[in-house]
Structure formats: C-alpha cells, structure tokens
LUMLUM-742934 format. One record per residue: residue number from 0; x, y, z of N, C-alpha, C, O in turn; residue in three letters. Coordinates in steps of 0.001 Angstrom, whole numbers, plus 500000, padded with zeros to 6 digits. Example, Ala and Ser with C-alpha at 12.3 -4.5 7.8 and 13.67 -1.06 7.14 Angstrom:
2
[0,[513190,494310,507800],[512300,495500,507800],[513200,496700,507800],[514236,496681,508465],'Ala']
[1,[512850,497750,507080],[513670,498940,507140],[512900,500030,507870],[513409,501138,508039],'Ser']
***
This chain:
165
[0,[065030,238711,503205],[065271,239363,501932],[064379,238707,500883],[064456,237497,500671],'Met']
[1,[063549,239486,500239],[062674,238987,499188],[063392,239061,497850],[063850,240128,497439],'Asp']
[2,[063486,237937,497182],[064073,237898,495850],[063540,236672,495138],[063042,235735,495763],'Phe']
[3,[063652,236695,493834],[063298,235535,493027],[064544,235088,492286],[065436,235888,492004],'Thr']
[4,[064594,233812,491978],[065677,233278,491164],[065064,232851,489851],[064110,232075,489813],'Ile']
[5,[065623,233365,488785],[065072,233104,487455],[066192,232981,486431],[067358,233239,486733],'Glu']
[6,[065831,232592,485239],[066815,232438,484161],[067428,233787,483806],[066737,234804,483741],'Ala']
[7,[068722,233774,483580],[069440,234964,483150],[069137,235226,481679],[069052,234297,480875],'Met']
[8,[068977,236488,481343],[068792,236907,479953],[069980,237774,479541],[070649,238362,480391],'Ala']
[9,[070237,237850,478253],[071342,238691,477786],[071156,240141,478224],[072137,240859,478418],'Ser']
[10,[069919,240574,478381],[069637,241937,478831],[070110,242178,480267],[070225,243328,480690],'Ala']
[11,[070384,241109,481023],[070865,241222,482397],[072368,241461,482470],[072907,241688,483553],'Asp']
[12,[073050,241412,481325],[074506,241408,481322],[075136,242593,482052],[076111,242394,482777],'Trp']
[13,[074637,243787,481897],[075258,244948,482550],[075296,244753,484067],[076316,245032,484698],'Ala']
[14,[074201,244278,484656],[074166,244043,486099],[075029,242847,486492],[075739,242897,487496],'Asp']
[15,[074971,241779,485711],[075791,240598,485971],[077271,240981,485918],[078055,240579,486779],'Val']
[16,[077639,241750,484915],[079035,242188,484765],[079470,243042,485955],[080585,242879,486453],'Arg']
[17,[078622,243934,486410],[078955,244789,487555],[079208,243948,488808],[080135,244225,489570],'Ala']
[18,[078392,242935,489016],[078574,242043,490159],[079873,241256,490004],[080601,241055,490976],'Ile']
[19,[080158,240815,488796],[081412,240106,488527],[082607,241019,488817],[083589,240581,489418],'Tyr']
[20,[082530,242265,488401],[083610,243220,488671],[083801,243425,490171],[084933,243561,490634],'Leu']
[21,[082707,243448,490940],[082822,243520,492408],[083592,242314,492942],[084446,242452,493818],'Asp']
[22,[083286,241136,492409],[083996,239931,492825],[085473,239994,492469],[086325,239617,493273],'Gly']
[23,[085777,240465,491279],[087171,240617,490859],[087906,241554,491816],[089041,241283,492208],'Ile']
[24,[087258,242648,492189],[087882,243654,493047],[088257,243111,494427],[089174,243633,495062],'Ala']
[25,[087562,242070,494902],[087892,241506,496213],[089237,240792,496202],[089886,240673,497242],'Thr']
[26,[089657,240320,495038],[090880,239536,494951],[090714,238122,495464],[091692,237377,495527],'Gly']
[27,[089501,237728,495833],[089264,236404,496401],[088282,235556,495596],[087930,234454,496017],'Gln']
[28,[087837,236056,494443],[086787,235350,493704],[087285,234683,492429],[086734,233661,492020],'Ala']
[29,[088310,235234,491794],[088728,234743,490489],[090131,235234,490174],[090594,236223,490743],'Thr']
[30,[090797,234546,489273],[092087,235010,488774],[091925,236129,487747],[092879,236849,487453],'Phe']
[31,[090725,236272,487206],[090496,237286,486170],[090772,238686,486713],[090611,238951,487905],'Glu']
[32,[091192,239575,485814],[091461,240956,486219],[090453,241930,485634],[090435,243104,486005],'Ile']
[33,[089614,241453,484721],[088555,242271,484149],[087436,241354,483681],[087662,240183,483375],'Asp']
[34,[086247,241891,483630],[085103,241117,483145],[085140,241078,481617],[085524,242059,480980],'Ala']
[35,[084749,239966,481037],[084736,239853,479573],[083548,240610,478973],[082698,241143,479686],'Pro']
[36,[083522,240637,477665],[082336,241139,476974],[081237,240089,477107],[081506,238948,477480],'Thr']
[37,[079997,240477,476800],[078902,239512,476813],[079219,238346,475882],[079007,237188,476242],'Trp']
[38,[079721,238643,474699],[079995,237589,473714],[081024,236594,474246],[080873,235387,474058],'Glu']
[39,[082070,237092,474911],[083088,236203,475475],[082506,235371,476619],[082734,234164,476701],'Gln']
[40,[081755,236030,477495],[081170,235320,478626],[080187,234258,478128],[080203,233122,478602],'Trp']
[41,[079339,234630,477178],[078337,233733,476614],[078993,232495,476004],[078509,231378,476190],'Asp']
[42,[080081,232689,475286],[080779,231567,474641],[081454,230644,475656],[081633,229457,475384],'Ala']
[43,[081829,231172,476818],[082561,230392,477815],[081657,229614,478774],[082143,228770,479527],'Ala']
[44,[080362,229883,478757],[079438,229244,479697],[078399,228403,478968],[078050,228671,477818],'His']
[45,[077919,227386,479662],[076848,226570,479099],[075622,227454,478861],[075399,228423,479587],'Leu']
[46,[074842,227121,477853],[073632,227906,477566],[072504,227577,478538],[071527,228320,478635],'Thr']
[47,[072637,226482,479247],[071674,226097,480285],[072192,226574,481643],[073361,226937,481778],'Ile']
[48,[071328,226568,482627],[071737,226803,484015],[072424,228152,484220],[073490,228234,484830],'Cys']
[49,[071803,229195,483706],[072263,230564,483938],[071179,231251,484749],[070066,231447,484260],'Arg']
[50,[071488,231612,485962],[070465,232127,486875],[070845,233490,487426],[072025,233815,487557],'Leu']
[51,[069834,234281,487745],[070026,235535,488472],[069061,235563,489649],[067966,235002,489597],'Val']
[52,[069495,236227,490704],[068614,236511,491834],[068190,237961,491679],[069023,238863,491586],'Ala']
[53,[066880,238169,491652],[066332,239497,491361],[065429,239948,492504],[064594,239193,493003],'Arg']
[54,[065623,241190,492897],[064725,241836,493853],[064117,243020,493124],[064786,244018,492857],'Gln']
[55,[062836,242892,492808],[062156,243843,491929],[062943,243936,490618],[063053,242938,489906],'Arg']
[56,[063488,245099,490285],[064224,245243,489021],[065735,245166,489195],[066479,245401,488243],'Asp']
[57,[066191,244842,490389],[067627,244831,490673],[068154,243404,490759],[067572,242563,491445],'Gln']
[58,[069247,243131,490069],[069898,241833,490158],[070882,241869,491316],[071738,242750,491394],'Ile']
[59,[070749,240896,492216],[071571,240835,493427],[072677,239800,493341],[073620,239830,494132],'Leu']
[60,[072567,238883,492387],[073574,237846,492251],[073292,236998,491036],[072230,237091,490421],'Gly']
[61,[074264,236167,490698],[074102,235287,489539],[074903,234006,489740],[075827,233943,490551],'Trp']
[62,[074523,233001,488983],[075222,231717,488991],[075147,231131,487589],[074155,231299,486881],'Ala']
[63,[076211,230443,487204],[076259,229843,485868],[077240,228680,485878],[078010,228498,486822],'Ala']
[64,[077194,227898,484806],[078082,226745,484658],[078962,226900,483432],[078544,227435,482405],'Leu']
[65,[080197,226417,483565],[081134,226356,482447],[081474,224890,482199],[081568,224111,483148],'Ser']
[66,[081657,224510,480952],[082064,223127,480689],[083492,222908,481190],[084319,223818,481138],'Pro']
[67,[083774,221703,481672],[085141,221405,482106],[085970,220821,480973],[087199,220804,481042],'Val']
[68,[085296,220340,479927],[085985,219734,478799],[085058,219756,477582],[083835,219796,477718],'Ser']
[69,[085649,219731,476420],[084865,219611,475186],[084604,218146,474819],[083823,217863,473911],'Arg']
[70,[085249,217227,475516],[085063,215797,475244],[083660,215377,475669],[083198,215749,476747],'Arg']
[71,[082993,214615,474835],[081597,214248,475088],[081426,213425,476362],[080362,213473,476979],'Ser']
[72,[082443,212674,476769],[082311,211853,477976],[082167,212707,479231],[081703,212218,480261],'Cys']
[73,[082560,213981,479157],[082444,214891,480297],[081274,215860,480153],[081252,216899,480814],'Tyr']
[74,[080322,215544,479317],[079188,216447,479069],[078364,216704,480325],[077684,217726,480409],'Ala']
[75,[078408,215813,481291],[077642,215972,482518],[078455,216519,483680],[078058,216390,484838],'Gly']
[76,[079590,217128,483372],[080462,217700,484396],[080637,219182,484085],[080950,219549,482953],'Val']
[77,[080436,220030,485088],[080524,221474,484859],[081132,222174,486063],[081041,221694,487192],'Ala']
[78,[081754,223320,485802],[082323,224146,486865],[081333,225249,487225],[080723,225869,486353],'Glu']
[79,[081189,225477,488513],[080223,226429,489058],[080851,227807,489239],[081991,227932,489686],'Val']
[80,[080088,228834,488885],[080408,230218,489245],[079195,230799,489957],[078075,230723,489452],'Ser']
[81,[079418,231375,491123],[078354,232023,491880],[078887,233347,492409],[079918,233383,493082],'Thr']
[82,[078193,234423,492109],[078612,235763,492534],[077424,236505,493131],[076305,236420,492623],'Tyr']
[83,[077680,237235,494216],[076652,238015,494895],[077128,239461,494990],[078295,239722,495282],'Val']
[84,[076215,240395,494741],[076547,241817,494859],[077037,242114,496272],[076542,241557,497252],'Ala']
[85,[078015,243002,496351],[078611,243350,497640],[077547,243734,498670],[077632,243319,499826],'Lys']
[86,[076566,244506,498272],[075526,244979,499194],[074595,243861,499662],[073874,244036,500644],'Ala']
[87,[074598,242715,498975],[073689,241623,499314],[074398,240446,499992],[073761,239432,500280],'Ala']
[88,[075694,240564,500250],[076447,239468,500864],[075988,239215,502298],[075541,240122,503000],'Cys']
[89,[076114,237956,502706],[075824,237592,504086],[074359,237386,504403],[073986,237310,505574],'Gly']
[90,[073516,237293,503376],[072073,237144,503603],[071518,235812,503085],[070303,235630,503014],'Arg']
[91,[072399,234896,502728],[071950,233596,502246],[071642,233548,500763],[071186,232523,500257],'Gly']
[92,[071884,234636,500067],[071578,234701,498642],[072460,233751,497823],[071974,233081,496911],'Leu']
[93,[073750,233696,498147],[074658,232803,497428],[074248,231351,497566],[074273,230599,496592],'Gly']
[94,[073874,230957,498765],[073433,229573,498995],[072152,229288,498223],[072014,228221,497624],'Lys']
[95,[071218,230227,498232],[069972,230040,497478],[070263,229898,495985],[069669,229056,495313],'Ala']
[96,[071165,230712,495472],[071543,230603,494059],[072193,229254,493772],[071873,228608,492774],'Leu']
[97,[073105,228828,494644],[073791,227551,494429],[072805,226390,494498],[072889,225464,493691],'Leu']
[98,[071878,226425,495443],[070871,225357,495532],[070006,225324,494277],[069687,224248,493770],'Gln']
[99,[069626,226495,493776],[068826,226551,492546],[069644,226063,491353],[069112,225395,490466],'Ala']
[100,[070918,226391,491327],[071789,225942,490238],[071947,224422,490259],[071936,223779,489209],'Leu']
[101,[072093,223857,491443],[072189,222399,491574],[070929,221744,491019],[071019,220817,490214],'Ile']
[102,[069762,222211,491436],[068499,221641,490968],[068363,221783,489457],[067955,220841,488778],'Ala']
[103,[068701,222952,488932],[068612,223179,487489],[069599,222289,486736],[069270,221752,485679],'Asp']
[104,[070790,222135,487272],[071793,221293,486599],[071319,219842,486533],[071527,219168,485524],'Ser']
[105,[070693,219368,487584],[070203,217987,487576],[069041,217829,486600],[068912,216779,485971],'Glu']
[106,[068201,218840,486459],[067128,218784,485459],[067714,218692,484047],[067069,218168,483138],'Arg']
[107,[068926,219199,483866],[069575,219189,482552],[070616,218073,482407],[071408,218088,481464],'His']
[108,[070622,217111,483328],[071475,215935,483178],[072922,216099,483606],[073770,215295,483220],'Gly']
[109,[073221,217108,484385],[074585,217295,484888],[074753,216421,486127],[073959,216510,487064],'Ile']
[110,[075794,215571,486135],[075972,214662,487260],[077072,215090,488235],[077088,214637,489379],'Trp']
[111,[077985,215952,487799],[079039,216406,488698],[079255,217902,488533],[079391,218410,487420],'Thr']
[112,[079282,218598,489668],[079614,220023,489691],[080954,220186,490389],[081226,219535,491397],'Leu']
[113,[081775,221050,489849],[083099,221303,490401],[083226,222763,490807],[082567,223641,490251],'Gln']
[114,[084076,223001,491776],[084431,224353,492159],[085933,224482,492262],[086629,223506,492545],'Gly']
[115,[086431,225669,492035],[087847,225995,492205],[087878,227320,492950],[087563,228367,492385],'Ser']
[116,[088258,227269,494212],[088083,228396,495124],[089389,228710,495835],[090116,227801,496237],'Thr']
[117,[089687,229994,495993],[090860,230368,496780],[090660,229894,498219],[089566,230049,498761],'Phe']
[118,[091687,229319,498854],[091529,228817,500225],[091122,229901,501217],[090484,229604,502227],'Pro']
[119,[091481,231144,500944],[091131,232252,501828],[089648,232627,501755],[089149,233344,502622],'Glu']
[120,[088944,232149,500730],[087532,232457,500550],[086694,231452,501351],[085979,230621,500792],'Asn']
[121,[086808,231560,502666],[086151,230589,503547],[084632,230633,503431],[083979,229599,503573],'Ser']
[122,[084056,231802,503177],[082597,231891,503049],[082113,231041,501874],[081114,230332,501992],'Ala']
[123,[082810,231108,500753],[082417,230303,499590],[082609,228813,499864],[081757,228004,499496],'Ser']
[124,[083698,228448,500495],[083936,227035,500801],[082886,226503,501778],[082438,225365,501638],'Leu']
[125,[082491,227304,502756],[081445,226888,503700],[080102,226740,502991],[079349,225803,503255],'Gln']
[126,[079811,227682,502084],[078560,227617,501337],[078524,226338,500494],[077513,225636,500463],'Met']
[127,[079623,226047,499821],[079683,224838,499002],[079487,223593,499862],[078730,222695,499494],'Gln']
[128,[080161,223539,500998],[080023,222375,501892],[078576,222210,502343],[078082,221086,502435],'Ala']
[129,[077895,223315,502624],[076501,223237,503080],[075565,222757,501974],[074433,222354,502240],'Ser']
[130,[076050,222804,500726],[075250,222346,499586],[075738,220995,499053],[075392,220604,497939],'Cys']
[131,[076534,220290,499841],[076925,218934,499480],[078229,218796,498711],[078542,217704,498236],'Gly']
[132,[078995,219863,498573],[080307,219765,497922],[081314,219240,498936],[081228,219519,500132],'Phe']
[133,[082270,218472,498426],[083350,217989,499280],[084678,218469,498703],[084794,218697,497499],'Arg']
[134,[085650,218617,499547],[086975,219042,499101],[087720,217835,498564],[087848,216816,499243],'Ile']
[135,[088213,217961,497335],[089014,216903,496728],[090498,217114,496989],[091257,216153,497114],'Leu']
[136,[090905,218366,497071],[092313,218661,497292],[092626,220106,496982],[091734,220929,496777],'Gly']
[137,[093902,220391,496951],[094357,221754,496699],[095365,221734,495549],[096273,220904,495513],'Lys']
[138,[095184,222658,494622],[096186,222859,493573],[097093,223976,494060],[096662,225116,494234],'Arg']
[139,[098338,223637,494273],[099286,224598,494824],[099921,225432,493730],[100353,224922,492697],'Glu']
[140,[099964,226747,493992],[100619,227676,493076],[100185,227416,491631],[101018,227312,490730],'Arg']
[141,[098882,227313,491427],[098325,226938,490128],[098391,228075,489115],[098524,227831,487916],'Ile']
[142,[098300,229311,489591],[098354,230463,488684],[098707,231708,489497],[098627,231723,490725],'Ala']
[143,[099098,232741,488772],[099447,234003,489426],[098287,234981,489360],[097544,235044,488381],'Arg']
[144,[098163,235734,490431],[097205,236829,490491],[097999,238064,490902],[098546,238127,492003],'Gln']
[145,[098052,239031,490012],[098831,240242,490265],[100274,239918,490656],[100845,240538,491553],'Asn']
[146,[100847,238934,489964],[102237,238563,490185],[102491,237640,491356],[103641,237281,491613],'Gly']
[147,[101448,237243,492079],[101593,236378,493249],[100989,235015,492944],[099851,234921,492485],'Val']
[148,[101757,233954,493201],[101234,232604,493020],[100126,232345,494029],[100255,232680,495206],'Trp']
[149,[099029,231743,493555],[097889,231427,494420],[097539,229949,494305],[097750,229319,493268],'Arg']
[150,[097003,229418,495390],[096469,228059,495435],[094965,228116,495191],[094339,229163,495357],'Asp']
[151,[094394,226985,494798],[092944,226846,494761],[092551,225518,495398],[093271,224525,495307],'Thr']
[152,[091395,225529,496043],[090813,224324,496620],[089815,223787,495600],[088952,224523,495122],'Val']
[153,[089934,222515,495272],[089044,221877,494305],[087939,221152,495071],[088198,220306,495926],'Ile']
[154,[086705,221509,494737],[085547,220886,495375],[084696,220190,494317],[084795,220475,493123],'Thr']
[155,[083861,219274,494789],[083015,218512,493868],[081715,218129,494565],[081677,217840,495761],'Glu']
[156,[080652,218141,493763],[079364,217624,494224],[078874,216638,493185],[078652,216997,492028],'Arg']
[157,[078708,215412,493597],[078203,214355,492718],[076716,214219,492972],[076289,214059,494116],'Arg']
[158,[075933,214280,491921],[074487,214170,492039],[074081,212817,492615],[074687,211787,492321],'Ser']
[159,[073052,212850,493432],[072479,211615,493980],[071326,211129,493118],[070726,210097,493418],'Ala']
[160,[070998,211867,492032],[069868,211479,491192],[070210,211342,489712],[069456,210710,488972],'Val']
[161,[071318,211911,489261],[071720,211847,487852],[072999,211015,487732],[073895,211111,488571],'Ile']
[162,[073070,210207,486691],[074275,209416,486438],[074463,208251,487364],[075594,207902,487701],'Gly']
[163,[073382,207642,487781],[073458,206512,488700],[073522,205170,488003],[073785,204153,488645],'Leu']
[164,[073286,205148,486705],[073261,203865,485990],[074634,203297,485759],[074766,202224,485171],'Asp']
***
C-alpha cells in the first residue's frame, strides 16, 4: 500500500472526523458516542504530533496526542490516539502511523506515551506492543459505554532517547 505520512492540517478535518466516526461505530475504539467539532478536537489535542496517512488525495488514517495533565511536570507525557479507515485496516497502516507518531513525539521532547485501550481491541494492543508499549494494568469498570461498564488496558512507552537525564 503506497501512502505518505504527513502533518495534519485543519483542512483534513472532514476526513479525520469520518475515520473517527468509523472507529466510534465499532464500539471498540473509544467511549465517545460522536465526533467533536474541529474546535473541540483542536482544543483537546496537542498542537504538535498530528499526523495523517495519505494515499494521493485520500486520508486513510490519523494519529494525534492529547495531554495527560495541565501540570508542567507532565509536559512530556501524552496519550496516543490512532485511527485507521475501515477500508484500510489490516495493512500495517496503524503501525506505520504509530511509529511515525513516536518519532515525532521524541523530536518534540515527549518522554512517555500512554494508551487506554479496550481489552477486546486485541489488534490495537498487539500494534502497541510491537511498537514498544508495555501493559501497566487494567482499569476495571472505568466508564460506561451505552450503559455497559467497560474496562480499559493502560499501556505505556517510555522513550529510550528523551528524558534520560
């Protein structure tokens, strides 16, 4: 599959949102029930490390980081979001996006990446493990999705090049 990974632009939002809605529809990607507006999404994510995978003029997936805290001591810690269009799943695109996001995050001084994944989403957990994430534990019945309590698996990747001092 030929694609490029590049910085996300606000003009990409319609395609990014559509891919996010596909993820929501699976019931295995997020607790969210609808995609936010661009303004809401933009405010919730770091302005750095926003990537899209593009094949010609079509966006096939995206990845971005959210801050885990507003406290300055956690400025180098971020939560990962990676989404792939339904038609592009199973082709290594998610892993390529995650690897590019890791490299970009380290260029921007991020020392720890976190994930929060439904335990049933084995493909995402395997992808994270292949990119150096380890499982820290499970949050049991952390939130409800459509009235059903769900668990999440907490993963982490500590940079081998940033934050070593």
